[in-house]
BAGUDO-937279 format. One record per residue (C-alpha): x, y, z. Coordinates in steps of 0.1 Angstrom, whole numbers, plus 5000, padded with zeros to 4 digits. Example, Ala and Ser with C-alpha at 12.3 -4.5 7.8 and 13.67 -1.06 7.14 Angstrom:
BEGIN
512349555078;513749895071;
//
This chain:
BEGIN
827916891953;824916931938;824016671908;823716961879;824216831846;824416451840;823816201814;820416111799;818415741807;817615581776;813615591775;810415501750;810415791721;806815871714;806116081683;805216481688;801416501687;799716841675;796016821686;793616981658;791017011687;789916921723;786716791728;785416831760;782716571778;781616561813;779116351832;776916681838;777516791797;774716731772;775416601737;773616921724;776317091732;779417221711;782017051731;783917321744;785217351779;781917581790;779617351766;781217011772;779316721757;777316441776;778816091762;782115961753;780515841717;779216171706;782816301707;783816051687;781216131663;782916481661;786716351663;789116371636;792816291636;794516421664;791716531681;792216521719;788816401738;788616571772;787016321799;786516501830;785616361863;782516151870;781315811857;780315731823;778215451819;778415371778;779515071749;782115321733;782715151699;785515311680;786015271646;787515611636;792015591631;794415881640;797515921618;801015881626;801616241640;797816271644;796316031672;793416041684;793516111723;791015991753;792416161787;791516271821;791316631825;794016771843;793516701884;790416501873;789216141874;787116031848;785615651851;784315411821;782115181839;780514861834;778214881860;774615021858;772415121886;769014981897;766315151912;764614881931;762014821958;763714631984;761814462014;762814262044;763113852043;762613662074;765913612076;767913982092;769814102069;768613982034;766414192015;764714091981;763514311951;761814221922;764114241894;763314061855;766614081843;769413811856;771913861826;774613981850;777613831871;778814101891;776914311915;778414611936;777014781968;778415111978;781015051949;781914721967;782214371952;779614191964;779913761956;777213541939;776413321967;778013021968;778912681990;781812662005;781813052015;784813242004;786813392034;787413752041;791013872048;791614122075;790514422053;787014222051;787614162016;786813821999;790213621997;789713411970;793013261976;792413102007;792112732004;788812742019;786912881992;787212561977;785412201985;788011921986;786611581974;786611251997;790111061996;788110811979;785410721955;786211001927;787010961889;786311151856;782711291859;782111181895;782811411928;782111261961;782111471991;780411362024;780011712034;777711782006;775811482018;775311662055;773811982042;770811802029;770512022000;768711941961;771612121945;770111981906;770412301888;773512451905;776512551886;779612281900;783012511890;785512241891;788912231896;789811901887;792611581879;795611791867;794012121882;795612311850;792212441842;789112541855;785312391840;781912511851;778812201845;775412201853;774311981881;771411721871;770211391882;771511441918;770011241946;768911511975;771111432009;773611191987;777511271989;777811251950;777211421920;777911331883;779711601856;779511501815;782811361809;783511601782;786411831798;788911751770;791911551760;793811701789;791711511816;794111231810;797311361814;800311211833;802711431856;806211431853;806811171868;804510951848;801810911868;798410901860;796711231876;794511131900;791311261910;791311211946;792511591954;790111771931;788812111945;785112291932;782712481944;778812521939;776912861930;773212921915;771112771948;769413021973;770412792001;773712891993;773113252005;774313262040;776513502045;776913902047;778214012013;776413781990;773913821962;771113551946;769213581917;766113381914;765213291878;761913141884;760613391906;762813691890;763913801922;767213941939;768313911969;771014051987;773013982021;774714322033;777614392052;775514612074;772214422082;770814732066;768414792038;770214902008;769915271997;768015401967;770915371939;773215191959;773214871939;775014821906;775314541887;777614451854;776214521822;778614611798;781914291797;783714561772;782814941774;785215071754;785914861718;787814961686;787814781660;790914641641;790614971615;791415191648;795015301650;797315551662;794715621697;796015721733;794415631766;795615811792;794215891827;791015711827;789615471852;788015131839;785715021870;783914681865;784514651826;787314551805;788114681772;789014511739;790914671710;791514491680;789414191666;792213931671;795713821668;795113811627;793514131624;795414361648;795114731652;798614941652;800215221674;798315201707;799515391736;798015301771;799315511800;798415601836;794915411836;793415231864;791414891855;790014741882;787714471887;787714401851;786114061845;783913841872;782513481859;781413161872;781513031838;784912831827;785012631794;781212671795;779612411772;776012411784;774712741773;775912911745;774713261758;777613201787;780312991765;782713321759;782413461793;785713331803;787013541775;785913901788;789014061799;791614341788;792814241754;795014451728;795514331693;798114571680;801614591667;803214861682;801014871716;802815081743;801615001783;803115251805;801915351845;799215111844;797414971872;796114621868;794014501895;790914231906;789513971885;788813641878;790813601842;794013741828;794914101838;795714211802;796013981769;798414141742;798613971705;801314151685;804314261677;807014541692;804814551724;806314761751;804614701791;806414911812;806515071849;802514901855;801214701879;799414371881;797614171908;794913991919;793613791892;793013441883;791313321911;790412971902;794112901895;793612781854;796612801833;794813021808;794313331829;797813481839;798013841856;800213931818;800113711789;802313851758;801113641729;800513251727;802912991720;800812821695;802012781658;799312981642;801013291662;804113291639;804913621629;802213751643;803613831679;806713871691;809814111699;808414271729;809714441761;808714371790;810414571821;809714761855;806614611864;805514441894;803314131894;801813961923;799013751936;797713511912;795713241912;797913011891;801113161870;802413511868;803213611831;803113371800;805613551774;805613351742;806813371705;810613561695;813213801704;811413911735;813014131766;812014051798;814014201826;813914411860;809914271866;809514171903;807213881903;805613701937;803013511952;802013291924;799812951924;797713091955;794912931942;796312631931;795412411962;794012141943;797712101931;798312271898;802112181906;803312151869;803512561868;805312811868;805413161877;807413321846;806513051812;807113041782;807512751755;808112621723;810912641695;808813001688;810413151717;813813171701;815713471707;813813591740;815513661772;814713671807;817313861828;817514051860;814313971878;813113891908;810413591911;810013441943;807513331975;805213131955;803812821966;801512541947;799412301964;799012152000;802512022015;803911812009;804011751967;806811461962;807711711937;805712011928;804712301941;805412541917;808112681897;809612991893;811013021857;810612801834;811212721798;808812401789;808312171761;810612231726;812212551742;814912661720;817313011716;815913111754;818013281777;817713281815;820413511831;821013731862;817713601881;817113571915;814813331925;813613231962;810913071984;809412871957;807912551962;809512341930;812412451914;814112791904;814312701867;813812421849;814212441810;813912191784;814112201745;813011951716;814111601724;817211541702;817511951692;819312081665;822712281672;820612591667;817812521693;820712621724;819412771754;821612931778;821512981818;824013261832;824513411863;821213331884;821113291923;818513071932;817612961969;815312831996;813712621967;811412331970;810312392005;808112092004;809711871982;811711561990;814911631968;816012041969;816212071932;817512481924;817312431889;816012131861;818112171830;816311841811;819511631796;817311321787;816611211757;819211471745;817511741756;819412101761;822511891745;823612211724;822612431754;825112651782;825112671817;827012891835;828013101866;825112981885;824513011920;822412721931;822212431959;821912201931;820912151894;820011841881;819411691846;815711581859;813211551884;814211301911;817911401916;818711261879;822011381873;823011611844;823911391807;825611621782;825511971778;827412201753;829112351786;828712341822;831512571836;831812791868;828612691885;828612681923;826312411940;826512261973;826612531993;823512662012;822912951991;821713232017;824813182040;827213322012;824613602004;825113962019;821814022035;818913852016;816413952045;817014292033;817014211997;820714251994;821813901971;825514031965;827913781977;829213832011;833313912009;834013582024;832413381996;835613301984;834213021959;832013271944;834213601941;835813611908;835213251902;833013301873;833613371835;833213601809;830313571788;830113711761;827013941755;826113861790;828813991814;829014381816;830814421844;833714231864;835214391897;838114181902;840113961883;836913791867;833213791873;831413671904;829213351904;825213461908;823213741900;825214051915;828914181911;830114251945;831814611938;829414731910;827915071911;824814961905;822414711923;819914671901;815914641920;813214521898;809414641895;807514911892;809715261901;807515511916;807915901910;810615941937;813415711951;812115421970;812815091980;815815112006;818314852012;818814812042;814914822047;813915132062;813715092103;816314832105;819014772132;822014692115;825714582123;828414882123;830414712093;827614752068;829214872039;826715092020;823515222010;821315151978;817715241962;815315181937;816015481913;812915721903;810815651871;812915861843;815316021870;818316081851;820016111882;819916131924;821016351952;821816171986;821616332022;822816142049;823416222087;822416182121;820116472124;817416432103;816416812099;819916892090;821016592066;824216672044;824116652008;827216332001;826816281968;825316281933;824715961913;824215971877;821915761855;821615401871;824515441896;822515371934;825315281955;826315511983;829515402001;828515442039;831515612064;832415432096;829115382117;829215442151;827715172174;824315212194;823515522170;820415622145;821015752111;818815892085;819415932047;817616072018;817416071984;815816301959;815516241923;816616461895;814716461863;815116561828;814216951831;816416961862;813617011884;814316771916;811516531934;812116541974;812516171986;811216032019;813615982047;814415662058;816315552094;818315262103;819715232135;823315002149;823214792173;
//
């Protein structure tokens, strides 16, 4: 029967806010107006001057080009709010329009204009980002967007002749260019970080240039095998020379002549007002005294925001929801030491320094640096999308970074909840979470290390470290399809989930990790840990790992030098579990029990192609072969828990990642052909739905209600299927107010 009264899911409780006034702002307004709907103000800054605790600044559609500085604060039940007018799209832009007189050059498609200000790094033509001219060129993808994750976006050095301070590349000599004064963006040695240095003293037509030996102590590091890290797989690219302006979509600024050049995609001269350049790295800043703030429904374009001064002077109670943050960072200056005016450009990315920060239903997309950094305690990051950041693979620029692992952050961050997010397309790692008692679950994480062509093999998609992560738990996540470097690599290629040096008190459970270049899970502790520095690794499923490795290491639980001797490892489904790299066996653990190794893991899973990671009914070494783990085992079907991340027969099949506002992610996949003995259908619940109604049949225009599903229950037991038939199904979401959100119609056929 139709689902009518069902239990409510637990959701974040927001304070009841009563707005004292609405102050309207519009790009068509005037700051001499009174701020009413009929007479809106022109600028957000003027609205702030008039706001008091509880007021709402209503932003109407259009572009706001201003540097907004917020020094006021709301109160616990009277937030200061900045929100989009209903049905409208306000854009807070970091760009300004250039009104220039363009003229043709001697090369078709390249146009020049006089311009006296070179203080920008990002240029847009008709709302689409152009790229500072560079060598080698960045390829385009099928959509004609820049593919920063292509290996061809980097120059690779020669096989010999490279060492610290020296780059040798015979292809460079063949160009005949004088690259003195160009900026070299260097991804060298261990490839964990990226540095920008100005080239001086170069001899034209030579194959070698030098850079200062000032890249830091880590440049002399060794890898996990103990080998000194080499320079002969280095990557680099060059910017800052007119000679590099050779493909459509690029721009170049001649600082001496004060002329701006653009190479347009269509070959036509830019129209008046079509060129915009970035002039505000942070279009919205709030000092450490600005608390109890809400940002709702805004689009940040070509700019970032910064809330709070730093991790020591944090704000509190910041709500950031339903926003878009697009092209938030763009720089060719990394750890730059040559010019103080450029030395902090690699810090200009979205940042919130606050306790009790809440980020829900936002999209963060496109940037050379971090997608988001949050410093503080009691953060909630829920149902967001993060994608396409860290174009230069530096470990300092993950898509999502929640606190630092440094000792100075102790007591100033931690206890974050990070759930139901989708994170993908990172040049390096995807998520770094530090400090204590974080709860990281139901996130879908993939396509890490996409710019790590020089190696960067000693990295992971999900990362934490140090004894200060005590109490943190990574669970019920998918981590997949991530490779680093050019194969074959002896042991590297990027890891899935990692508790790095000195990790203590970390739990890693009920994750599925697959298609990873290196190991699925790697875990360390302090050397010779104390009894309270235990880690727990339970019920993970790991397969198709170590693609380019000679040694197929599904999991590495470090046991050398006494590491993890108090840790517990149980109920894991993994081809292999070792105690160190190169298949060194496990040494002492507090407990190693009920793990299944030695099998090809995907062969005992129901249907990994369709994201069905339940154990097969024929998996006799997996079904009922686990053990009950206090605080971790929630459901047991049969005589004992199953080994691996899923329990066969459970009424809940967890599917991580951002939830849509209707049911999504059908399992089996929409349009698939399946066997007639398929047992169930499953789906991802709608965001904040309290239940779902499922309709099923062979006539898509006349589907029959087959049942209501409370809460997170999302497994429908199929009736007997007939061969050669096409079936249709739909899942409608029931919301807290008992409204119904109709789902899409999905189908499958039987063979």
